[in-house]
N, C-alpha and C positions, 0 to 999 in steps of 0.2 A: 033704800040704799042710795038713791040719786042725790039726796041731801046729806050724805055722810060727811062731806067736806066741812059742813058747818061746825062740827065738833072741833076740828083742828083750827078753823078760823077763830072760834071763841077762845081757845087756849092761847093762840098767838095774840089775840086782842087783849086779854087780861094781863099777859106777861109784858106786852108793850106798855100798857098802862102803868105797871109797876116800875118800868124803866124811866118813864118820862114825867111822872108825877112830881118828881123832885125839882125839875128845872125851874118852874116859876116861883118856887118858894125859897130860892137861893137868897133873894133880897131880904126875906123875912129873917133868915138866920143872921144876915149881916146887920140888920136893924135891931132885932130883938136881943140877940146874944152878943153883938158887937164883934163878930168875926171880921177879920180884914180880908182884902181882896185875895191875898195869897192863900189863905185858908179856904175861902169860897171856891177858888179855882182848884184847890186840892180835892175838895169834895167832888168836883166834876171829874178830875183825873183818876181818882181811885176806882171809879166805875169801870174804867177801861182795864184795870188790873184783873177784875173778875171776868170781864167780857171776853178778852182775847183768848185765854186758855179754854174757856167754855166753847167758843166758836170753833176751835180747832179739835177739841176732844169729843164734844157731844155728838157730832155727826158719826164718828167712828163707833161710839157706844150704841147709837141707834141702829147702825148697820148690824151690830152683833145681837143686841137685846130687843130690838124693835123700836118703832117710833113712839108708840103709846106709853110705855113705861118711862122713857126719857122725858117726854112732854109732861107726864104726871109729876116727875121730880121738879121740872121747871115751874110748874104751877104751885107746888108746895113751897119752892124757893121764893116765888113771888110773894106769897103770904108771909113767909119768914122775914123777907126784906121790909115789908110794911110794918110788921110787928116790932122790929128792931128800930126802924126810923121813928116810930111813934114814941120812942124813949129819947128822942133827940134833945129834949129839954134838959136832960141830965148832963149834957156835955158833948164834946165832939166825937168821942169814941163810938157811941151808937150810930152816929151819922156815917162815920167811915165804914163800919161793919155793914150797915144797911145798904150803903151804896155799893159795897163789894158784892153783897148778895144780889142786888138788883142787876149788876153787871153779869153775874153768872146766869141769872134768870133770862135776860134778854139774849145773851150769847147762845144759850141752849135753845131758846124758843125760835130765834131767827134762823139758825142753821137747820134744826130738826123740824120745826113747825112749817117752815117754807117747803121743805122736801115732802113732808106729810101731806100738806095741802096739794102739792103738785100731783102726788100719787093718787089722792082721793078725787082729783079733778080729771080723771080719765077712766076709760074702760078697765074693769067692770063696775067701778063705783059710781061713775057719772058718765052716762052715754051721750049726754047732750053738750058737754063742755068741748070747747075747741082747744087747740094746742097751747094757746097762751093763757087759758083761764087760771091755771094754778099760780102762775107768776103774778097775774093781776090781783087775784084774791089775796095772795100773801102780802103784796104791797099795800093793798087796801086795809087788811087787818092790822098791819103794822102802823100805818099812818093814823087810822081811826083810833086805835088803842092809845097811841101816843098823844093824840089830840084830846081825847076825852079825859085821859089821865091828867093832862095839864090843866084843862078847863075846870075839872072838879077840884083838884088840889089847890090851884091858884085862887079860885073863887072862895073856897073855905078858909084859906090862909089869909085872904084880904078882909073878908067880911064875917066869917063864921066864928063861933066860940072855939076855944082851945086850938088855936091855929097851928101849933106845933104837933098836935096829936090827931085831931079829927080827920084831916085829909087821908092819913094812912090807915086809920081805922075803917073808913068808908071803903077803901080798896080791899081791905082784908075781908070785910063782910060780903062785898060783891063777888069776890073771887071764890070763896068757899064752895058755893054750889057747882062751880065749874069743874071741881074735882070729879064729880059724878059724870058730867058731860064727857070729860076726857076718857074715863073708864068705859063708856058706852060707844066710843068712836072706833070704827074698825081698824085693826092693825093691817099694815101694808107690807111688812117685812117679816119673813119667816124667822122664828126664834133660832138664834145661832147661825143665821144665814151667812155670815162672813167667817171663813175658816181661819185658823191660826190665832195667835195672841192678838188681843184687841188693838194693841199699840201699833201693830203693823199697818192698820188702817189709817194711821196719822199721815202716811205718805199718800199724797193726792196727785197722781201723774198728770191729771188734767190741768192742774195749776201751772204747769209748764207750757201749756198750749200757747202758741204765739199770739193768738187772738185774745186770750185772756191777759197775758202780760203786756201786750202792746196796745190794747184798746180798753178793755174793761177795767184793769187795774189802774190805768191812767185817770179814768173818770171817777172811780169809786171814792177816793178820799174827799173829793169836792162835794159829794152829797152831804156829808156831815161837817165839813168845814163851814159851808154856808149855814147849816142848821145851828151849829154851836155858836157862830158869830151873831146870827140874826136873833136868836131867842135865848142864848145863854150869856154871851159876852156884852152885847150892846145894852141890855136893860141894867146891868150892873154899872156900866160906865155912865149911864144916863140917870142914875139914882137921884142926883141933885135936881134935875129938871122934872122928875116925876115924883118928887117928894110927897109922901103920904099915900100915893097910889102906885108905888113902885111894883108891888106884887101884882096888882091888877094890870099894869102895863105889860109886865113880863108874861102874864097869862094871855093877854090880848095878842101879842105878836107870835106867841107859841101856837095858839089855836088858829090864827090866821094862816101861818105857814103850813101847818099840818092839814088844816081844812082844805087849802088850795091843793096840796099834794094829793089829797083823796079825790077831789073834784076833777083833776086833770087826767085821771086814769083812762077815760075813753080816748082822749087825745093821745096818750101814750100808746094805746093799742094801735091807733092809726099810723103813728110815726114809726113803730117798729118795722124793720124790714130784715128778711133773712139774708139778703145779699149786700147789705151795707150797714154802716154804723150811724144811720140817720138819726135814730132816737137818742143815742148817746152824744152825738154832736150837738144837737139842739140842747140837751141837758147841760153839758159842760159850758156851753155859751151862756145859758141863762144863769147858771151858778156863778160864773165869773162876774156877770152883771150884778148879781145879788151881793157878792162880796164888795163890789165897788159902792153899791148903795148903802151897805152897812158902814163902810168907811166914811161916806159922806154924812151919814147920820151921826156918827161918833164925833167927827171933827167939827160939825156945825152945831151939835147939841140940839138937833131938831127931832123930837120923838116921832112926829108924823112921817118923817123920812124912814124911820124904822118900820112902820107899818107897811109902807111901800116895798121896802127891802124884804119883808117877810112874805109878801105876795110873790115877788120874783123868785125868792128862795124856795117857796113851796112848789111853784111850777117846775123849777129845775129838779127839786127832790123827787117829786112824783114821777116825772118822766124818766129821770135818771135811774131811780130804784126799779121801776117796772122794766125799762129797757135792759138794764144790766142783768136782772134776774132771768129775762128771756134769753139773753146771750149766754149766761151761765148754763141754763138748761140745754141749750143746743150744743155747747162745748162738752159738758160733762157726760151726758147720757145717763141712764138710770143707775148705773153701778157707782159712779162717783158723784152723784148729785148732792148728797148731804155734805160730803167733804168739801167740794168746790164751793157750795153755798157758804159754808163756814169760812173758807179762805176769803171769799169775796167780802163778807161782812167784816172780817178782821181787818182787811185793807181799808174798807170804807170807814169803819169806826175810828181808825187812826186819826181821822180828821177832827174828832172830838177833842183831841189834845191841843188843838190850835190855840184856844184862849189861854191855856196854862203856859204854853211856850211863849206866846206874845207877852203875857204878864211878866214872865221871867226875864225877858230881854228888853223891857221898857223901864228905865233906860238901860243901855246907852241909846237905843233907837227910840224914836217917837212913835206914837200910835199911827200917825199919818204915814210915816215912812213904811211901816210894816204892812199897812193896807195897800199901799202902792206896790210893794214887792209881791203881795199875794195876787193882786190883779194881773201883774206881769206874768206870774207863774200860771195863772188861769188861762191867759191868752196863749202861752206856750203849749199848755196841755190841749187846748182846742186845736191848735195847729198840728200837734202830734196825731190826734184822733183823725183829723181830716186827711193827713198823709197816709193813714192806714185804713181809710174808709172802707175799701173793698178787699183788703188783704187778709190772708190766713183765715178764711171763712171755714167753719167746721164742715168736714166732709169734702172740702174742695180738693 
């Protein structure tokens, strides 16, 4: 029973793989099928349309019906997303549908899987885990799954046969056995545990906690603003400089960012503090620097700057995600953990819309002007977190 958490870890891993395998192959669709920047950014944006409602609803459903059945649905949805995306050579419709399903997958997995991992990383399931083990394991599963997904899909799209099909078929084959793993992982919520109609659970009182609104929610969007710009937006804008190896370059910066995010988990553990926002302050500072580095990459046309930006973005993402999840766990308590985790990810993933918004308003604004505005906003956010460094602590 001590290793029961591995089942939830594996489920979150393959679901995160499903969500991020698409990112490095964006350039392939642009080059092979001739889609324009607006369509490519729409492929990114439709993901959020599935993600946001899943983040808000899945936690409530898991409180009612249990973590295991909801995560089983997420794993099946991950396979469905890959199956539909494998038909992307037929036109844009399967891509839109596949991305929508991928959003539902990741939204469900991050809210429910994170809570399940937390519950399996404590007594009676794991007597050796410390209080932060669940958050760190969830952050690691998410970043590793996202990184492996990008690495496998991007490599196959650049050098493998059937580049529009094979990456997604591989994920489909890898994920299938994990259905049995999920079924064998212990349940942590009693069936029907939440009384009344399920939609009443959509209300998450902990989301109004001043520590959440004033600190966690300020940092949350920057985690995926930096991610979307570093390995989603920049490779598309640098397609001329990386001609012929655009997919490989997108894969490189994605894997670098997510690899660093996974490696910094021990540092995130040391930075977290129950009496301050030390971890989140370091994270938002790094993420602001990362946005500045991406801006420098795009304006100078230097691909190697993009690799450096990915390193900084990865460090900020890893520390930010782990620190934020630890804050969420302290604020929510066991009763509202799944709901508040979903709210956190919904706020965080709003950052993924940044490239679509920037593309829509360029012109009248230039890309350089927009990056300057983002950096200024990042500095302001860092100042806000510093001003509330020790305020509104849970239980204070």
